[in-house]
C-alpha angles and dihedrals in degrees: 000000000000088000091054092048090048090050091050091049091052090050090050091050091049091049092048091048090050091051090049092051090046091050091051091050092049090047092053096045098043118087104258123201114222109293112256099197095097128093098282106193096184114057121205114254112232115250118246111211132191111267097206115009117216123253092239137032134175090232137013116200115195116204133037099220111121093273092056094047090051092048092051094047091048092050092047093049088053088060098259122142101237136194115200109196130182117206096188127078098261133149100196142031126258102058110198093020094052113017091030091049094227093147098160120083126223094225119226103210131182121240117268112245113182117246098001115039117037117190110283138157112283122236097005110184118113091349089061091050091055093043091056089056092059130060105256141280088350127030147183108270093223091052090049092048091050091050091053089047092052092051090053100041094046087066113080090194093067125088114190124211121180133194096015124144111228140194127178122254111222133194104192105311096339128095107225101171146321136277105224129195110194123214088252088063094252114136124209138169117223121191124207141178090232139008123210115202107211097160115128093242101036088249095164092049092049092048089050092054101258111160116244144166119233124230109310096347091123088063091052093254119147120253092253091061093099123169119235121279123208135222109203115217135195132234122196133200095057101145122177090268092050091047092052091048089053091049093048096050109124116270100012129119124219151156130198093287107023140052127191129180134048085141096178089062082091086080088075109134103233119216087220107029096180093055109029141025137146134242129200113313127269107191129189123190124226131197098252103063091272134115132204120221125210099190110104119104116198118189137207097029118146105220092206098048115084091202091053091048089052089051089053091054091050092049091049095044091054093047100043099076090045090054091050091051089051093050091049091055097041103044125045095213089060094050098107103030124112134218112253108181141271137278119271093232134046122243101239112186103187142017124128125019109195121219107240140175085279129021117212109232135197087245088064089059096040090055096036091232126195124205134206088235097043107145097171138022132218136196106158118128117270096252110191112191124212122253101204142001091250132004112136117218097023135094093268110128116079116232146153104260094191143312118246123209096219132325134183127240111214120225085232090072087069094051111084125217119250098008124081131198091043139101126187120209134183132029096337095059120116099298128135111239095255099053086040085071086073104023094055094075118118100241092056091043091054089053090054088050092053090049092050093053092050092045091056088058093046092050090051092049092049094041088231135132117252089248092053088049091053092053096053116088090198093052091047090053089051091049091052090048091051092049090050090053088051089060102266120139109223099169121130109219120228113245138154122273109264114260093238090062089060093057117111090233096049093118089056091047090054090052092050093047091050090062092040092246095137140021133212098204126205094322100040088237104098092091089095091203095169097046120100117269123215137207095260093052092047091050091053092051091047091052090054089051089053092050095054094042111040091192086070094058118115141183094246126062107237090222090070090056098049124087098258092184092063118096090204134051110245120199091225091057093044093049092049093048093049093050095045093044085057090055094252114147101221132135123242094255091050099045100085095049090044093054091048092046092051090052092242095119123032116240089227091057091060093041090057095057107118091204117006089199093056111037118189125224089255092053091048089052089053088058089052090049091054093048093047093051102034101036106023093035093230122160107218108188 
């Protein structure tokens, strides 16, 4: 009898142990929101929503990420009755910065001009108001959410509606309102004089029929070439002493709220190397002895597919505690910290790029251009994220393309082609994929939101469409004047022309940059224009040209036609390879004259070669410039 009871007890213990193991596995594999069991000093403020939205508004803003909040506040302060509606299942304001856990800002600083213009935050305005309510370059997400909430609820002209499915109402090619399905199942149609799409992926614009490019389509990349997404995770137990130890670790940079560095963290042995890895650490401090880490890179996620996004969260949730264990073993300051969960949303950097009245180009950033209708300014580094751990010939390796001094963002980039009554703000505005690497940052996006709210008021006052407004120089001046009175800083600082623009091969450099065939790095000097090129490098650049411009594609790979044994790139070899790759039956000694005679290569380009038997990178880029303009018909300026 005792033996049977003992056997039953053992079975119960085994069963309980099995349940415990299963629970642990489920806990690890399930997406976990940030743990809330720590000493949270800043409590979330409850959201106050509109009980019964009106049938009409002056403006509807869709999306409660920072850009949408700024747009709604700007519209309301301009006297417009505004509905701010959130189509995702969210319980707080701030989106990526709060629910996504991205608590470190990519700062948008002005150039430093000695004696007159010290480095300051660009644009200012409502962004600056919010920034002064948080702690610095990194912040506590509850404090940030409360600051957003205060901005919204201090405005009597704003009605807030969360968790409501929306579709645009169109009359012909004009958006005149939104069909809204509330979370209680009650449908309603709300009309508005203007709609501002502040969703991360320009969902309203896409549903309305606005043309767009997807991901890196404008570089000729396939739709499955998706840049890495990130799942931010939390670490607890970061006391003041631990924080200071992390800041003082050799080789890292920091300020009072942020730490960046730990570059050899990239050695982390991923459990799924094809899908996830980490880069150097970006760390943001919170107010409860926790930190948030933006370091994980998850590959192959479709930003527009909910199932794929869910897969990304699962991959990241599984990997996050493993990364923390690795950091604890590798770095002494991390020795006693504990894993505290992951964000509830992924940090998705890129999806749609709408086609607007103007499309921001990388040339605009390279030349630090201003515009008569500039309603925001950028200066953040052009940060191009990788799309896979290994995929030769594609834009896969993350890099800093260049760092602009200051460039303008035209109002026209917010005005979509084809569809009226609509503005698009934030990262999915009308930016090419390369300048998007800088223009996507939150401070600039908030500036576009503020401009959109003010523009809706100006269009109403003038009884004009948003498109008509964008095409009037007088109206754009008035918009800029109104934004300045609102507290925005729309001055372009004076600064010297960048050295690379003075180079004799600058036009070639611009062509190479436009196809992402070269990078300048953090000092804008890594172009290596005067260093010798070689056949392999030229072939890689030529392939990128072919990707972007399909008319340049050929049956033969140019690499097979170049003299691979040569350490240097000779013009004679390059000319022959270009002609033969284009199925032209010419001999090597005829190729140069043939290309010039066809108008493919400018005679002056060849004349300017210092040594035709040893072409530099800059001279090779000039060849690419000629082919892009004269064969592909591109306008590189």
